[in-house]
RODO-2510 file (C-alpha; in nm, 4 decimals, decimal comma):
residues 427
     n   res          X          Y          Z
     1     m     1,8565    -2,3662     1,7951
     2     n     1,7264    -2,3919     1,4691
     3     p     1,7915    -2,0240     1,2610
     4     m     1,5268    -2,0748     1,0121
     5     i     1,2542    -2,0616     1,2640
     6     t     1,1812    -1,6989     1,2853
     7     f     1,0076    -1,4872     1,5562
     8     a     0,6952    -1,4775     1,3074
     9     d     0,6809    -1,8726     1,2825
    10     n     0,7137    -1,8736     1,6611
    11     v     0,4043    -1,6733     1,6778
    12     a     0,2409    -1,8691     1,3582
    13     d     0,3318    -2,2031     1,5476
    14     t     0,1393    -2,0336     1,8858
    15     v    -0,1794    -1,9622     1,7289
    16     l    -0,2321    -2,2782     1,5165
    17     a    -0,1290    -2,4772     1,8118
    18     k    -0,3976    -2,3512     2,0110
    19     y    -0,6138    -2,3080     1,7275
    20     d    -0,5941    -2,7363     1,7275
    21     t    -0,7126    -2,7879     2,0525
    22     l    -1,0761    -2,6311     1,9741
    23     p    -1,3239    -2,8808     1,9306
    24     a    -1,4047    -3,0208     1,5684
    25     k    -1,7777    -2,8586     1,5848
    26     r    -1,5645    -2,5011     1,5730
    27     k    -1,4244    -2,5653     1,2604
    28     p    -1,4810    -2,6092     0,8947
    29     t    -1,6000    -2,9252     0,7335
    30     v    -1,6554    -3,1157     0,4476
    31     d    -2,0050    -3,1351     0,2674
    32     g    -2,1903    -3,4780     0,1982
    33     n    -2,1013    -3,3938    -0,1756
    34     g    -1,7231    -3,3744    -0,0971
    35     v    -1,7094    -3,0006    -0,1080
    36     s    -1,4350    -2,8403     0,1547
    37     n    -1,5111    -2,5593     0,3650
    38     w    -1,2309    -2,3096     0,4125
    39     v    -1,2140    -1,9809     0,6507
    40     p    -0,9808    -1,7165     0,7420
    41     l    -0,8095    -1,7196     1,0746
    42     s    -0,6881    -1,4290     1,2730
    43     a    -0,5503    -1,4082     1,6350
    44     i    -0,3649    -1,1876     1,8413
    45     v    -0,1232    -1,2588     2,0547
    46     l     0,0848    -1,1133     2,3355
    47     t     0,4516    -1,1386     2,3937
    48     r     0,7513    -0,9804     2,5828
    49     g     1,0730    -0,9877     2,3698
    50     k     1,1471    -1,1950     2,0304
    51     i     1,1165    -1,5820     2,2445
    52     p     1,3926    -1,7865     2,0934
    53     y     1,1815    -2,1034     2,0071
    54     d     1,3421    -2,4837     2,1057
    55     p     1,2188    -2,7182     1,8002
    56     t     1,3458    -2,9734     2,0171
    57     l     1,0816    -2,9596     2,2761
    58     p     0,7092    -3,0488     2,1875
    59     f     0,4984    -2,7396     2,1102
    60     l     0,2456    -2,7804     2,4225
    61     l     0,5636    -2,8409     2,6580
    62     h     0,7429    -2,5461     2,4824
    63     e     0,4534    -2,3570     2,5676
    64     s     0,4290    -2,4464     2,9128
    65     v     0,8041    -2,3599     2,9796
    66     l     0,7501    -2,0207     2,8618
    67     g     0,4883    -1,9064     3,0373
    68     e     0,1734    -1,7071     3,0531
    69     t     0,3784    -1,3933     3,0512
    70     d     0,6272    -1,4800     2,7511
    71     i     0,3633    -1,5686     2,5113
    72     t     0,0098    -1,5665     2,5050
    73     c    -0,2794    -1,5918     2,2791
    74     a    -0,5030    -1,3448     2,4161
    75     s    -0,7954    -1,4461     2,0991
    76     i    -0,8505    -1,6317     1,8273
    77     a    -1,1201    -1,6164     1,5563
    78     t    -1,2336    -1,7527     1,2153
    79     g    -1,4888    -1,6066     1,0009
    80     m    -1,5475    -1,4056     0,6623
    81     k    -1,9087    -1,2683     0,6434
    82     c    -2,0619    -0,9289     0,7661
    83     l    -2,4357    -0,8050     0,8184
    84     p    -2,5991    -0,6046     0,5483
    85     a    -2,6660    -0,2724     0,5750
    86     n    -3,0635    -0,3056     0,5693
    87     k    -3,0315    -0,5395     0,8516
    88     v    -2,8112    -0,2960     1,1034
    89     p    -3,0989    -0,1837     1,2345
    90     e    -3,2493    -0,4659     1,3288
    91     a    -2,9192    -0,5635     1,5148
    92     r    -2,9769    -0,4069     1,8440
    93     g    -2,6139    -0,4913     1,9847
    94     l    -2,6466    -0,7951     1,9658
    95     v    -2,5836    -0,9235     1,6344
    96     l    -2,2126    -0,8515     1,4885
    97     h    -2,1921    -0,6398     1,2207
    98     d    -1,8575    -0,7424     1,0987
    99     w    -1,7295    -1,1379     1,1728
   100     h    -1,4508    -1,1295     0,9654
   101     a    -1,1599    -1,2879     1,1372
   102     e    -0,9449    -1,0243     1,1914
   103     i    -1,2542    -0,7717     1,3304
   104     l    -1,3545    -1,0763     1,5521
   105     a    -1,0231    -1,1380     1,7037
   106     i    -1,0211    -0,7901     1,7891
   107     r    -1,3122    -0,7469     1,9596
   108     a    -1,2232    -1,0940     2,1690
   109     f    -0,9025    -0,9412     2,2496
   110     n    -1,1001    -0,6699     2,3996
   111     h    -1,3039    -0,8959     2,5994
   112     f    -0,9555    -1,0460     2,6950
   113     l    -0,8665    -0,7100     2,7947
   114     i    -1,2096    -0,5914     2,9697
   115     t    -1,2160    -0,9067     3,1964
   116     e    -0,8540    -0,8472     3,3108
   117     c    -1,0003    -0,4980     3,4062
   118     h    -1,2443    -0,6631     3,5997
   119     k    -1,0215    -0,9446     3,8019
   120     l    -0,8020    -0,5964     3,8823
   121     a    -1,1241    -0,3991     4,0046
   122     k    -1,2437    -0,6925     4,2251
   123     s    -0,8758    -0,6767     4,4353
   124     t    -0,6368    -0,4818     4,5409
   125     d    -0,3814    -0,5956     4,2989
   126     a    -0,1588    -0,3220     4,1279
   127     s    -0,1347    -0,5287     3,8165
   128     s    -0,2053    -0,8763     3,6467
   129     s     0,0088    -1,0324     3,3681
   130     y    -0,1165    -0,7868     3,0955
   131     v    -0,2719    -0,4842     3,2395
   132     r    -0,2026    -0,2281     3,5334
   133     r    -0,3584     0,0392     3,7411
   134     r    -0,2442     0,3520     3,6300
   135     e    -0,0220     0,5980     3,8724
   136     a    -0,1794     0,9288     3,9444
   137     h     0,0663     1,1095     3,7151
   138     e    -0,0523     0,9165     3,4364
   139     i    -0,4308     1,0246     3,4512
   140     t    -0,4636     1,3424     3,3270
   141     q    -0,6816     1,5640     3,0578
   142     s    -0,3707     1,5415     2,8031
   143     r    -0,3267     1,1682     2,8508
   144     g    -0,6576     1,0527     2,9173
   145     l    -0,8614     0,9577     3,2506
   146     q    -0,8709     0,5930     3,2139
   147     p    -0,8006     0,3887     3,5260
   148     f    -0,6183     0,1066     3,3583
   149     t    -0,3445     0,0510     3,0749
   150     v    -0,2052    -0,2374     2,9005
   151     d     0,1516    -0,3157     3,0533
   152     q     0,4372    -0,1475     2,8815
   153     d     0,6620    -0,4343     2,8604
   154     l     0,4023    -0,6276     2,6091
   155     e     0,4126    -0,6310     2,2558
   156     i     0,1152    -0,6542     2,0518
   157     q     0,1451    -0,9388     1,7494
   158     m    -0,1734    -1,0203     1,5302
   159     y    -0,1438    -1,3398     1,3225
   160     c    -0,3816    -1,3263     0,9803
   161     s    -0,4168    -1,6599     0,7431
   162     e    -0,4644    -1,4319     0,4797
   163     a    -0,4291    -1,0915     0,3652
   164     p    -0,6660    -0,8413     0,4770
   165     c    -0,9338    -0,7829     0,2833
   166     g    -0,9440    -0,4331     0,0800
   167     d    -0,6579    -0,2768    -0,0544
   168     a    -0,3823    -0,4901     0,1547
   169     s    -0,5036    -0,7421    -0,0958
   170     m    -0,5462    -0,6215    -0,4242
   171     e    -0,2700    -0,7429    -0,6052
   172     l    -0,3714    -1,0826    -0,5002
   173     i    -0,6713    -1,0642    -0,6236
   174     m    -0,6048    -0,9358    -0,9493
   175     n    -0,3360    -1,2095    -0,9742
   176     a    -0,5930    -1,4726    -0,9400
   177     q    -0,7823    -1,3733    -1,2402
   178     e    -0,7449    -1,4756    -1,5783
   179     d    -0,7557    -1,0986    -1,6766
   180     a    -0,5901    -0,9091    -1,4316
   181     t    -0,6517    -0,5712    -1,6500
   182     p    -0,7803    -0,3104    -1,4285
   183     w    -1,1845    -0,2773    -1,4904
   184     p    -1,3140     0,0503    -1,5665
   185     t    -1,4643     0,2514    -1,2779
   186     p    -1,8482     0,3326    -1,3724
   187     v    -1,8366     0,6334    -1,1448
   188     s    -1,5874     0,8739    -0,9834
   189     p    -1,6437     0,9478    -0,6098
   190     a    -1,7525     1,3354    -0,7186
   191     e    -2,0087     1,1435    -0,8956
   192     a    -2,1263     0,8653    -0,6806
   193     t    -2,4754     0,9127    -0,5450
   194     s    -2,5161     0,6487    -0,3275
   195     p    -2,2649     0,4717    -0,0810
   196     s    -2,2775     0,1432    -0,2841
   197     e    -2,1211     0,3193    -0,6005
   198     l    -1,8889     0,4995    -0,3271
   199     l    -1,7188     0,2448    -0,1650
   200     k    -1,6183    -0,0685    -0,4217
   201     g    -1,5486    -0,4397    -0,2511
   202     r    -1,2998    -0,6392    -0,4422
   203     g    -1,3695    -0,4980    -0,7985
   204     y    -1,2431    -0,2016    -0,9805
   205     f    -0,8465    -0,2834    -0,9781
   206     g    -0,7031     0,0121    -1,1130
   207     e    -0,8287     0,2321    -0,7968
   208     l    -0,5733     0,1340    -0,5517
   209     g    -0,5065     0,2927    -0,1565
   210     v    -0,9116     0,3700    -0,1491
   211     v    -1,1537     0,2906     0,1236
   212     r    -1,3255    -0,0081     0,0073
   213     r    -1,6983    -0,2056     0,1672
   214     k    -1,6266    -0,5561     0,2449
   215     p    -1,6224    -0,8227    -0,0337
   216     s    -1,9306    -1,0187    -0,0985
   217     r    -2,0878    -1,1649    -0,3966
   218     t    -2,2818    -0,9613    -0,6619
   219     d    -2,5864    -1,1187    -0,5761
   220     s    -2,5960    -1,0248    -0,2149
   221     p    -2,7410    -0,7507    -0,0204
   222     p    -2,4775    -0,4427    -0,0414
   223     t    -2,2907    -0,4023     0,3277
   224     l    -2,1559    -0,0679     0,4302
   225     s    -1,8417    -0,2430     0,6798
   226     k    -1,4951    -0,1318     0,5798
   227     s    -1,2802    -0,3836     0,4658
   228     c    -0,9982    -0,5230     0,7268
   229     s    -0,7455    -0,3296     0,5645
   230     d    -0,9208     0,0146     0,6531
   231     k    -0,9848    -0,0755     0,9585
   232     l    -0,6843    -0,1808     1,0669
   233     a    -0,5402     0,1340     0,9187
   234     l    -0,7502     0,3175     1,1286
   235     k    -0,6511     0,1314     1,4625
   236     q    -0,3028     0,2682     1,3781
   237     c    -0,4101     0,5935     1,5331
   238     t    -0,6861     0,4720     1,7765
   239     s    -0,5571     0,1548     1,9080
   240     l    -0,6646    -0,2212     1,9064
   241     l    -0,9252    -0,0609     2,1379
   242     s    -1,2698    -0,0288     2,1174
   243     s    -1,5010     0,2455     2,2532
   244     p    -1,6204     0,0694     2,5647
   245     a    -1,2887    -0,0769     2,6202
   246     s    -1,1304     0,2923     2,5698
   247     l    -1,3521     0,4168     2,9063
   248     l    -1,1254     0,1850     3,1006
   249     i    -0,8065     0,1807     2,9075
   250     s    -0,5648     0,3921     2,8115
   251     p    -0,4657     0,3782     2,4279
   252     e    -0,0906     0,4241     2,5051
   253     n    -0,0145     0,0663     2,5465
   254     a    -0,2656    -0,0942     2,2799
   255     y    -0,1254    -0,0250     1,9345
   256     l    -0,0395    -0,3279     1,7279
   257     k     0,2902    -0,4183     1,6903
   258     r     0,3388    -0,6751     1,3762
   259     l     0,0867    -0,8223     1,1541
   260     i     0,2081    -1,1443     1,0674
   261     l     0,1075    -1,2983     0,7126
   262     p     0,2096    -1,6408     0,5163
   263     s     0,4480    -1,5445     0,2919
   264     s     0,2294    -1,6512     0,0140
   265     q    -0,0321    -1,3443     0,1148
   266     y     0,1964    -1,1063     0,1549
   267     v     0,2475    -0,8259    -0,1289
   268     q     0,5218    -0,5660     0,0083
   269     p     0,4106    -0,2664    -0,2249
   270     a     0,0036    -0,3713    -0,1033
   271     c     0,0843    -0,3593     0,2004
   272     e     0,2896    -0,0330     0,2015
   273     r     0,0300     0,1222     0,0462
   274     a    -0,2429     0,0000     0,2562
   275     f    -0,1036     0,0920     0,6096
   276     s     0,2355     0,2804     0,6091
   277     g     0,3213     0,6459     0,6462
   278     s     0,4762     0,6322     0,2905
   279     g     0,1384     0,4929     0,1724
   280     r    -0,2271     0,6386     0,1999
   281     m    -0,1459     0,7175     0,5487
   282     r     0,0957     0,9401     0,4747
   283     p    -0,1173     1,2457     0,5834
   284     v    -0,1236     1,1499     0,9483
   285     e     0,2563     1,0156     0,9730
   286     g     0,3897     1,1529     1,2970
   287     k     0,1199     1,2695     1,4194
   288     d    -0,0316     1,2479     1,7590
   289     w    -0,3245     1,3605     1,9185
   290     p    -0,4624     1,4394     2,2778
   291     g    -0,5731     1,1552     2,5006
   292     g    -0,2373     0,9476     2,4510
   293     f    -0,3360     0,8824     2,0600
   294     a    -0,0698     0,8557     1,7754
   295     f    -0,0135     0,7139     1,4616
   296     h     0,1829     0,3801     1,4965
   297     p     0,2414     0,2288     1,2075
   298     f     0,2747    -0,1806     1,2376
   299     e     0,5256    -0,3846     1,0943
   300     v     0,4603    -0,6708     0,8698
   301     e     0,6690    -0,9886     0,8681
   302     t     0,5934    -1,3212     0,7305
   303     t     0,5985    -1,7081     0,8450
   304     t     0,6092    -2,0091     0,6542
   305     r     0,3648    -2,1325     0,8617
   306     e     0,0074    -2,1923     0,6340
   307     f    -0,3589    -2,2385     0,8268
   308     r    -0,4767    -2,6072     0,7332
   309     y    -0,8290    -2,4388     0,6142
   310     s    -0,6895    -2,1902     0,4417
   311     r    -0,8182    -2,1698     0,1052
   312     r    -0,4349    -2,3009    -0,0092
   313     g    -0,4670    -2,5729     0,2475
   314     v    -0,7813    -2,7288     0,1983
   315     g    -0,7721    -2,6596    -0,1830
   316     t    -0,4771    -2,9282    -0,2098
   317     s    -0,7172    -3,2144    -0,0655
   318     s    -1,0013    -3,1113    -0,2629
   319     a    -1,1291    -3,0130    -0,5999
   320     a    -1,4192    -2,7724    -0,5268
   321     v    -1,3817    -2,5775    -0,1915
   322     k    -1,6236    -2,2836    -0,0221
   323     g    -1,6203    -2,0542     0,2432
   324     s    -1,7421    -2,1876     0,5804
   325     n    -2,0258    -2,0218     0,7196
   326     i    -1,8540    -2,1123     1,0740
   327     s    -1,7137    -1,8488     1,2906
   328     a    -1,5141    -2,0046     1,5683
   329     v    -1,3933    -1,7663     1,8667
   330     y    -1,1133    -1,8114     2,1586
   331     t    -0,9932    -1,6039     2,4407
   332     p    -0,8966    -1,7524     2,7558
   333     g    -1,1935    -1,8788     2,9301
   334     l    -1,4578    -1,8620     2,6901
   335     q    -1,5248    -2,0012     2,3485
   336     e    -1,8037    -1,9675     2,1151
   337     t    -1,9530    -2,0919     1,7863
   338     l    -2,1043    -1,8120     1,5598
   339     i    -2,3057    -1,8379     1,2350
   340     n    -2,4583    -1,5205     1,0987
   341     g    -2,3391    -1,3059     1,3728
   342     v    -2,5028    -1,4748     1,6411
   343     l    -2,4361    -1,7923     1,8596
   344     q    -2,4774    -2,1335     1,6682
   345     g    -2,8538    -2,2506     1,6851
   346     r    -3,0101    -1,9012     1,7738
   347     k    -3,1810    -1,7414     1,4951
   348     q    -3,0205    -1,4173     1,3660
   349     f    -3,2447    -1,1510     1,6047
   350     n    -3,3225    -1,3652     1,8763
   351     p    -3,2281    -1,1401     2,2015
   352     k    -3,0795    -1,4848     2,3463
   353     g    -2,8453    -1,4980     2,0453
   354     g    -2,6389    -1,2286     2,1537
   355     s    -2,2055    -1,3472     2,1151
   356     a    -2,0433    -1,2544     2,4379
   357     f    -1,8287    -0,9984     2,2191
   358     c    -2,1437    -0,7886     2,0870
   359     r    -2,1887    -0,4233     2,1239
   360     a    -2,4671    -0,5231     2,3912
   361     k    -2,2796    -0,7191     2,6038
   362     t    -1,9282    -0,5834     2,5892
   363     w    -2,1117    -0,2540     2,7363
   364     k    -2,2709    -0,4803     3,0271
   365     a    -1,8922    -0,5706     3,0960
   366     v    -1,7799    -0,2212     3,1455
   367     l    -2,0468    -0,1225     3,3208
   368     e    -1,9565    -0,3990     3,5612
   369     v    -1,6310    -0,2850     3,5908
   370     i    -1,7064     0,1182     3,6328
   371     a    -1,9627     0,0201     3,9217
   372     l    -1,6309    -0,2293     4,1007
   373     l    -1,4404     0,0962     4,0299
   374     a    -1,6860     0,3459     4,1867
   375     i    -1,4619     0,6475     4,0283
   376     p    -1,6974     0,9390     4,0390
   377     a    -1,5281     1,0371     3,6782
   378     l    -1,7037     0,7132     3,5325
   379     t    -2,0010     0,6467     3,7483
   380     h    -2,2139     0,8911     3,5078
   381     l    -2,1758     0,6209     3,2444
   382     s    -2,4272     0,4214     3,3815
   383     n    -2,6918     0,6060     3,2599
   384     p    -2,7028     0,6626     2,9214
   385     s    -3,0285     0,5268     2,7789
   386     r    -2,8974     0,4679     2,4602
   387     y    -2,5794     0,3342     2,3002
   388     s    -2,5515     0,6572     2,0850
   389     g    -2,5088     0,8171     2,4124
   390     l    -2,1829     0,5823     2,5210
   391     k    -2,0447     0,6296     2,2089
   392     n    -2,0724     1,0465     2,2076
   393     n    -1,9883     1,0716     2,5436
   394     e    -1,7100     1,3234     2,6453
   395     l    -1,4575     1,0859     2,7725
   396     l    -1,4563     0,9401     2,4377
   397     a    -1,4480     1,2908     2,2789
   398     d    -1,0478     1,2609     2,1985
   399     r    -1,0573     0,9141     2,0366
   400     n    -1,4030     1,0622     1,8079
   401     r    -1,1719     1,3567     1,6934
   402     v    -0,9004     1,1232     1,6078
   403     k    -1,1192     0,9185     1,3967
   404     k    -1,2798     1,1816     1,2410
   405     n    -0,9113     1,3153     1,1577
   406     v    -0,8061     1,0281     1,0128
   407     r    -1,1167     1,0017     0,8140
   408     s    -1,1470     1,2846     0,6481
   409     e    -0,6964     1,3280     0,5921
   410     a    -0,5988     0,9815     0,5211
   411     l    -0,9159     0,7307     0,4534
   412     r    -1,1391     0,9535     0,2711
   413     g    -1,4519     0,8183     0,1303
   414     w    -1,5360     0,6333     0,4599
   415     i    -1,9229     0,6457     0,5119
   416     r    -2,0224     0,4949     0,8421
   417     n    -2,2340     0,2150     0,9071
   418     h    -2,5772     0,4046     1,0669
   419     g    -2,8650     0,2519     1,2536
   420     d    -2,7508     0,0150     1,5334
   421     d    -2,8964     0,2194     1,7926
   422     f    -3,0462     0,0456     2,0774
   423     e    -3,1668     0,0621     2,4426
   424     l    -2,9109     0,0088     2,7151
   425     d    -2,9974    -0,2487     2,9422
   426     p    -2,8112    -0,2136     3,2875
   427     t    -2,9734    -0,6103     3,4250
***
């Protein structure tokens, strides 16, 4: 075994090899004028133990030898855009608000878990390779009433080809400027009169450890989608589960264990400030809440591997580069290509353009599992008339309290992205 090949390299190899199997239509292209397109990539990988890597075997054979129960790429996503705040009310649950790679990979991972729950609900099996039914003693008011949990022997890894936007990447952005002197801050939080003033994108380098909007061009309509650094920081408290998935699956085993970044994208002070209990998350260090929630800070490890379509990858072969508008999503058994938050080839607000990972279709998938389970505590969820009714359901009260607590104590300045409330279609 080559001692230079680390666990992080093994995870990265798994992701990059799986991405290479996707069809060309899901990948960035080179424009007719010779400009190369680049895109961030993120993935969720499930592992059981630190699997040794044998470099003498071809990777695909190596993957088959390991087997699905040892290392599984549960989701892959690419993307770097989000929906402007003024378009959110038009989304109606069918247009993604945020399709940055990290967030899209997490949405796809939730789809993967809900699919596993669906398989179990249709059978008498107690478990799959990834999800199991909870035993009676585990289902309590203090630990949550969800019927399923992620297998406790699994560890959840996340690979990102770029440092998450927001606080974890600020030093990288500063160092890329001709003049890295911090910009003057035009307004303090106390003086802000609008959300766009309070939440910065990639500017104002003098302010570190703060909640930021997704970065965008200065001439683009503003967004209220929070940065990937902020969303990942919050996930350390709420788990990787979405609201709909949290109705089925306990958060207890659904926390991220490691974030794996290329060495070129890792700045230790930035990651510690953005994510750790010694940084801005200090107010919730060691904290736990009812419902199985707790602060679970993830480790950050580095890999020598680089994604061939990263900004650095395409920059070695082309003088001019630009961000790709194509997003690819993969989970076992399902692949999609998205543009502007909807299926490629569909207009953005066309009802037929909804991705399998959008809010409306995720809710429908959860409803199908609930119908199969016929558990009295869940069956009433089949009848809320609007998505807001689901989000505010009493079964999500613990989760909502955690979010409110973390936003008020650690991630202050978080402004919610309102407006996408829609009728739930049970058909």
